[in-house]
N, C-alpha and C positions, 0 to 999 in steps of 0.2 A: 458392711451395708446390713441394715436391719430389713427383714422380711417377716411376714407373719408365718406362724406355723401352720402347716398343712395347707399352704397356698401354691398352686403351681401356676407359673406365669406363661400364658399361652404364647406361641410363637407369633409375631407381628408381621403384617406384610411390610415389604420394603420398596422404595421407589425403583422403577425400572431403570433409571439412571444412576443407581446407588454408586457405582465406582467413580464416576465423574463428580457426584455430589460430595463424596469423601475427599477427592483430590481438591475440589474448591475449598473444602473445609480446612485442609492441611496448609492452603496458601496462606491463610491468616495466621497461623502460627499462634493461636490463642488459647488452645487446650492447655490446661494445668498451669495457667498464669495467675497471678496475684490479683487482689482486688483493684477494681477501678471505680473511683468516686463517682464518676459521670454515669457509668452503667447503673451503679447503686442508686443514684438519684432517679434515673428514668424508671428504674423498677419498682421504687417506692411510690413515684409519681403515678404509674400505671394502676397500682392497687388503689391510690386515693381517688382518682379521676373515675375509675370503674366501680367504685364503692365496694370493693372486695379487701378483705384483711390479708391475703396472701398473693405473692407475686415472685416470679423468678425469671432470669433469663438462662436458658438451657441450650447447650450444644449437642447434636446427636452424632456420637462417634461410631465406630464400628460395631461395637459390642457393648457400649455404655452410653449413658446420657450424663454430661457432666455440666455442672452448674456455675455459671460465671459470676452469678448475683442471685441472692435470695432475700426476700422480705417476708419474715414470719415463717419461713421454712427451712428446713436443714439443707445445707449445701454440699453434702457428700454426694459422690456419683451413685447413680442406680444402674441397674443392669438395663439394657435397652428394653427387653421385653416387659420390664417392671415399671414403665414410665410412659405416662399419657403423651409426652412430647414426642415419642416415637411415631404416634399416630399421626402428629401435626405437621410431619414432613413429607407426606404423602401427595402433595400437591394443592391442597386447599389454602387458600390464603389466610382464612379464619377457620379454626377448627373448635367447635364448642359442644360440651357434654353438659346438659342441663343437670343431669344426676348420673355421675360415673358408677354408681352402685347399681344403676338399672341397664348397664350395657355390659353384655358378656366379656368383651374384651378388656374392659377396666375395672371390673367389680372385684377381682381379686388381687388386684395391684396393691402393694405395701401401703401407698399413700391413702387408699380407699379404706382400708380395713384396721389402720391404726394411725397414731399421729402423723400428719396433721388432719386425719380423718376427712379428707376431701370429699365434697359431693358435686358441687358446680365446678367447672373447669373451662376456660375459654383462652385460646393461644392464637397470637398472630405470628405467621412464619416470618424468620429472618432469612431473606433471600439475597444471595450474592448478585452482583451486577449481571452475570450470564444466567441468572434464573434459577439457580440450585438452592433448595432450601436447608439452611445449615443447623437450624434450631428454632427456638421459639421464645417470644416474650409472651408469658403467660399470667393469667390472673385465676385465683382460686378461692373457694369459700367453703365453709362446712355445712352449708345450707343449699339445698336445690334452688335453681334460678336460671335467669336468662339476661344476657346484656341488652341493652337498647341499641338501636343502630347507631345512634350517635356514640355510645361507648365503644362499640365495635370498631368504628371509624377512627376514635381516638387511640385506640390500642394498635391499629395498624400504622397510624402516624408515629406513635412513640416506637414501635418496632423499626421503622424506616430511620428513625434517629438513633437507634442502636446501632444499626448497620452503618450509618454514616460514621459513627465513632470508630467502628471497626476498620472501614475502609481508610479513615484518615490515619488510623494508627499503623495500618499497612504501608501506606504511602510515606508516612515519616520515617518508618524502619528503612523502606527502600531507599530514600533520599540519604539517610544516615550512611547506608552501605555504599552508595555511589560516591558520596563525599569522602568516605574512607579510602575507597578504591583510588580515587583521584589523587588523594594525599599520599597514598602509597606508590602509586605511579610517579608522583612528582619528586618523591625522595628516595627512590630504590632503583638501582642499575637492573635493567631488565635482563641481562645476560647472566649475572652472578647472584642476583637477589640481594646484594650488599646494599648499604647506602650509596647514594651516588655523590658527586663533588658538590653539590649544591646542599645536600643535607649535612655532608661532612662539614662544610662552612658553618652552617647554623649551630651544630653540636658544638663545634670548636669554639665559636664566640662565647656559647653558654658555659662552657666547660672553663675557659680561661677565666671568664668572670668569676666563678664559683672558686677557682683555685686561688685567685688574688684575695678574694673575700676570706676565705678560711685558711689561706696560707697552706694549701694542701699540695700534694704532689699531682703532676700531670705529665704523662709522657706519650710519646707515639713511636709507632714503626712504620717505615716505609719499604715495601716489599716489591721486588722485581724478580721475574723467572728468568734465569741467566740465558736459557736457550730459547727463548720464545721468538726472537727476530729470526733465528736460523730455521727453527720449525715453521714459522709462517712462509718464509721463502720456500722451503722444501715441500711441505703439504698443503699449504694454502691457507687463507685466512678462516675458513670454516673449522679447519683443525685447530688453529690457534685459539679460537673462540670456545671450543670444547674444552681445551686445557685450562683456560681461564675460569670457564664455569666451574670445572671440577675442584680447582684450587680454591675459588671462591667459596664453595660449599664447605670445604675443610676449614677455611678461616672462620666461617661463621659458627661451625660446630665447634670450635676449639677456644672460643674467648667467653668472657663472663657476660651477663645480661648488661651490665652498665657499659660495657665496651662498645666502641663504635668501628665495626670493620667497613671498610668503604672501598670502591672502585675509584682510584684517584685519577688515573687516566687510561689511555688505551692499552698499557702494558704493565702498569703499578697498582698496587692496593696500598692502603694507608689505614692503620688501626690506631684509633684515640684510646688512651688508657687512662681514665680517671682515678685518682687515688692510687697511683702506681709509681714508685720512685724509680730511678734509673737502673738500680741493680736488678729489680723485678722485671722491668722491661727488657732487659738484656736476657733473663732466663727465658722469658717468654719467646723472644726472638730466636733463641737457640732450640728451644722446643719446636717451634714452627717450621724452622730450616730441617729439622730431623724429620718431621711428619710429612713435609713436601717432598723431600728425599725419598721416603718410603712408599710414596704412592706410585703404583704401576700404571701407566697410560697405554692405551692401544690405538695406534694411527696405522692405517694402510697394512693391518694384519701384522703389525710389529709392535712389541712392547718396548716402552722406553721409560726412562726415568728423567725426573728434572731435579734441578738444583736451583736454590733461590738465594739472593743477596738481600740483607736487611739492613737498614739504616735505623739506628735509635737516637732519639733526641727527647729531652725534657726540659720542661720550664724551669728556669732558675731565678726568675724575678730581676734579672741583671741583664746579660746580653740576650737571654732568650726570655723576653717579657710579653710577647703577645702571639697571638695564633699565627701570624704570618711568619715571624721569626722561629717559631717552633716547627713550621712545615720546611722552611728553608734549611733549618739546621738538620732535619731529618733527610732531605734531599741530598745535602752535603755528606752526610754519614752514609747514605746509600751509594753514592758514588765511590766513596772510599771502599767500601765493602765489596762492590762490584769488582774492583781491581784486585782485591785480595781473594774472592771467592769466585772467580770466573769458572763456571762449571763446564764440563763436557757433557756429551749426550751418550750415555751407556745405551746400547740396543741389546734385546734379548730376543731370541728366536728368529 
């Protein structure tokens, strides 16, 4: 930040509702964002309609004034005590200095004593819908002067247009978040955080089509906790859900970004493995069984270990040539593994 030598910025008054004003500013999430063509247009339009060579859109943060847009002025941030805009958020709809060099509060500010050598300054407050001034749309000149009532009214109208753009952008961001959350809810199993059955089917259709096109590998694992039914009977459904959530988290953390771990049904998981040959899927199945067996769970003040059965299937473009066939093959493999790996329930403590 450039400041003139031997110039001391005097502490400026702050709005009585400063904490609420700053909270309103933060809700817009606009500080330190990139250029906006619409805001830049309104800034230059304000300069032209008010007959002033300089204009800016400034937002007054806790200790700085940050410039969203500038016309003929530098747009680096200024210390709050070194900016006219900090005076324009004290409650007035319009703030005007006919000659900033004649006011003790502004005479020593950097823009008064060096480039852009401001003399005349007029700003319309940018107010949130709940009435808090967030910043200004300001026009400036290097000559003393005063805006006409029509020009002041025009500046206020343009300031309202700037706020309309800010409000629209906030609404669009909020809508995007809602849509993203809805999509997440529609494709995510709430208990485990994994893909749900619907999402798995969508991913499966896509991955099968891609595997056919590029003749690439596609494998899947079907996983079931061997003791889950007994645990549900002994400890209740809440305990079973606790275990499923824990194992779901382990699966999510144990696969690649391109893999699709999912909750297949009430007691089974399914992991779709793109670009994975059958031997690679077998290795992963072994590693996951080992990790699941190493997890220690606590139910009713007792520690217990689980084991899992895993069925492995792979697309072969012959007998297993589509998504349904792939899942059916994995279910058959799981049934066989379940008979071979039926686990017991080691208790500790």
